N, C-alpha and C positions, 0 to 999 in steps of 0.2 A: 481302887482307881484313884488315886490318891496321883496320879505322873501330872505334874507340874500341862495344863493347859488341857488335861483331859475331862475333871470338873466341868471348864464353863465351858466346855463344848455340851457337856450333858444339859447342863442348864439349857444350853441356847435352845435346845432339841428336845423341847417339853415333851410335848407327844413320841416322842422316842420309844420308853419304857411306860407302861403302866403302873402305878401302884399297887395293884387288884393283881391277883393269882386265881388260879381257875380251879376244882377241882373238877375230875371229872372216876365216877362209877369206875371200878372195876373194868364191868363188860365194856362199859365206851373202848375203855382202853384197850383193851383184847381185839376188839371192835377194828379197831384203826389199824393197829399192829395186823392184823390179820391183811386188812382191802390190801393195805403197801406190801408185804409177803405176796400175797398175787397178782397184784400192779406189778412187780418186782419182774417175776418170772414169767407173765405173758409178754412182758416189752422188753427180756431177753431174749424169747422166743430166735431164731432166728429168720425162720419166715416172716414173724410179723415184723421185725427188725427192719426188715429190707421193705417191707410194706410202707410202715411207717417213713423212711425214710423216702423212698418214692413220693408218698403223700405231701412231704414237707418239704422235695423241690433238694433234699443233702442227699442223693444217692452221688453224687459226684463229687465232693467235698474229701479231704483229702483223709487219711485215718494215720496218724503217726504212730501209732499204737499203743496212745495212751486209754485207758478203759474211763469210766465216768466219776465223776465228786462226787459226793455226798449232793443226794439228790432232798429235794422240800415238797412233801405231799398236800398240798395244800385241802382241805376238809369243808364241806361243813356237816353239821350234825342232824337226822333227823330221826325219829322214834324206832325206826326199824334199822338205824343205820348209819355210817358215815358215805356223804357223798362226795367223789373227786368234784373239785374246782377247777384245777391244773399243778403244772407237777412244776420246777422249780429246779435248776441243774446251779444258779451260785446262788442258795439261799440266804437271808442278811439273816444278822437278829442272833446267831446262834451263840456267840460269846456272852455278849450284850446280856440273854436271856440266862445264863451259865450262871453269868455272878450276881442277877439280879435274884433270881433260883436260892444259891448258897447265903444271901444277904436274909431273904425272907423264911428261911429254914433254920437262920440261928435265931431269928425272933422269938419264932414258934417252934418248939418242939417236936409238936401234934406233927407235922411237915414230914416225911421221908427225906431224905437227902436225894436233890435229882442225882441223875445220872452223871457221870464227869463226861462232859462232850468233848472236850479238850485230847483225851486220849485216843477218842477217836479220827477229829480234827488230822492230827498228829501224822497217822496208819495209814490214813487218805492219803495226807498228800507223800509220804514216805512210795507205798503201792506207786502212788502218779511217777514218783521219778524212776523207781527199780524199771517200771514196766517200760519204761523207753532210758535208763542209762544202765544195766543191772552192773555195770565193774565197779561205779562208786559211788560215795555216801553222799547226801544231800549235801549240802552245806549252806547256799545259801537260795532267800527264796526276795522278790517283790510284789509286792502285792496294789496292783494296780489299775487304776480307772481314772475318767478324766479330772481334769481340777479337783483331785481326793477330800481338800478340807473343807471346800464348798457340800460335797457330801453330805446325805439326815446321817448315815452308816460310819460317819469320820471316827467319831469314837470307837468305833469299833476293830476301825482297819488298825488302830493305834494300839489295841486288847491281841491284834494277831500278829501282829509286828513281836509284841511281848511275849508269847506264845513264842514262838521264835527264837527268838532269845533266849526263852528259859531252858528249851531245849538244843542251846550248843549251832543254831542253826544263825547265818545272818541277816537279815531282816530289812527292808527300807520299804517304804511306799511311797508311789511311785506316780508323775502322771504321765497315761498310758501317749501321750504327743510325745515327751523326751523320753520315749524307751529306747534304753539304744544295747542292739544284739550282744552277747556277753556280759551281762555286765553282772548278769544274777544266773543262776543254774534253774530256778523254774519258779514261774511266774506264775501267779494268781490272782485269776482275772474275774474280776467283779464287772467290766464291764457290761453295758446292756446293746452296745452295737453288737449283738450275737454271734452275727456271718465276719465281722470286722472287715467291716466296709468304708467305712467315712475315709477318708485321705487321712487322718492325725493318726490314724493306725496300722497307715502302711506297712510302717517299720516292723511293727509285731506282728500283721498277718505272714506276712513273708518268713521271719525269726517261723514262725508256728508253720508255714507251708511246707521249707524247707527241713525242716525236725533240728533246726540249730538249737530254736529254745523248742523245753517242755511246757508249754501251754495247761491250764485246767482252770478251770471245763472250756472247753473247746467249742468252736464252732458244731463240729457234727454232734456234741454230744447234746444242743440245744437244739437242733434236729433231731435226733435221736428219741427226745424225752421233752421237750415241756412246747414244740412249735403245736398249736393248737387243733393241728387239723390229725392229728393223733386219735385224739378223744374221736373221731367222728367214725373211726375202728375201734374201738375198743369198746362202745358201748354196742356194738352189735355179734351180740354170742354165734348168730348165724358166719358172719363172715371170717368170727377166732377160729372156729373149728374146721373152716375151710381152708385158714392153714397149718392146720395140724394142734392146733392147742385142745387139751382135752374138752372136751363138754361142759365137765363139772365146774371146771377153773375157767373158762371163756363164762358160763354162767354166771360162777362169783361176782368176775370182773366188771362184765354189765349191768349186774345192779348196783354196783359201786359207781359207777361210769353213769354223768342223766343223760338222755339222748343228746346225741350233736351231731351236726349238720352245716354242711358248707353254704355259705349266701350264695344263691346263685342267682343271674339275672332271670329268667326261666322259675324262680321259685318268689320271686318278690312279690304277688301278688296273697300268695299261702303267707309267707311270713309276715306280712304288714299285715292281715287280717286276724291273726293270731300273735300279732306282737306280745302283749302282754304276756305269755308263756315263756317266753326267748328271754336271755339274755344275751348279747349280739357282742363278742370276743377279735381283735386282730388274731392273726394267726400267730404274730411274734410277739405281741402284746406283753408289758409287764408291766407289775404294780396298780393294777386298775387302771392305765390310762387307756383311753379312750376306747374303755370298753362301755357299754349302755344297757340299761333296765328296758325292756320292749316297751313296759306303757309308758316311758318320760320319756320315747323319742320323736322329736319334733323329726317335720320333712327332708327340711334343712339337713339334720345327719342325720336319717335315714338315707339320703341321696350320696353323702361320703360313706357311708356303711358299702350300699350298693357299690362304689367304685373302687372299695379297697379289695383288699386279701381279707375277709370273716368268718370265722364261725356263728352260729348258733346254738346254743345250751341252754336248756330244757330250765326253767329258770325253779333253784332253790335258794330257798330265802333261808339267811342265815339265823340261825340260833343269838338270844339276848340271853345278857349278864345284867342283873340289877344290882347296880354300886351299892354298899351299905350305908345309912346314913343319907341319902341323897334320892330326889326323886328321878330321875332320869335313869333311858337303861341304855345300852351299847351293844351292837353288836357284834357277833366272833365269827374268827375262825380256826380250825384247827391245825397246824404245820404240825407233820410228823417230817422230822430230817434222818434221814434212812441212810446207811450203808450198806451197798454190797442185799438189800432189802430187808432188814431189819433195823428196826426204831431204835435212832439211838438219841433224840431227845423231843420230846414231845411244848410244844409254845402253844400259844394264842395269838390271833390278835385282833385287838377290841377296835371299834372306830365309830360315827356317825359318818350318813352318806350313803351313797348308792355302792360305792367300793371301796375297800380298806384305803388307809392314808393313816400315815402319822401329824395329824391336823387338830386332833379329837381331843378335850381336857380327859384327861381319866384314861384316855385311853395308850395306844402303843404295842410294844410287843409284851405276855404278860407267859411266867411260868405256869407250866399245866401239870398237876396233882395228883395222882391216881388217890379217893376214896376209899 
């Protein structure tokens, strides 16, 4: 990370990378891998995919032909296995964690070298490109976000640019508002405006809808995998078997997904009375924003939740890690970054507070090793 400006950007983001690493047992690692394979198989089932799009309100979205990019599956770990918290279509931190993991293995030879995620990332981009442009090779990529230098993952955007350039692909990091159709072959979409509804994203949205630009991940992928309403189906084995999922697979997925329900006005009293059992999330939320643990809810926040599209997910407490030579402990979740249902990288996010964040001293992304 010796590129000018990159080290300084990392120093300004002290909560992005944790100085810690996490060790999982082989049994825990395999349980996470199995959960990802099962979840992916169910989400790719044609009847389930169609039902999820209807639930999420994305059935009318254009499907220009690209598949999904790498998915990030976030889990809390319980004694009897992992529990799915959410799925991300544009998971951040992969390259940063890869660099960090290699640095740690260089310091401690007892740690097995982490999986080389870079090859999987490039393969996924090339596959997205071939899906829509099979007649020519991928020559240029734009990494797009709002005001990229202001983003907390700005250092990683530079790592992506360098990765593409080493692979012989021209690359730039670009503000979404300045996007010009035709300026790059493929756009790597880092926006959290998942439906591309903001006025400043109109040019990008039009280029995607018309098929002029290959955009990954696109809006349809978010509705297909990341909208929280999908969890209300995935936690219901009877509903899954009714859609044609094999009973054993349906039960396996339902064990992994905590009970999740839509927040509806007719259920207001019941949900409020049992609020300590629930975690409330906006259906298109990200990074823990506007997500609330029920036991900490005020009446005013509850009114806001009722007036907005939310789900209630059964609260699953995060695991904790005690830092060496410190009296404090941090909460953690496990992120499994997977392509086509196979885990390519395991990472952890360490934090304090209700939800994951990058403001905790000693917190941030951390590599995961199997013990």
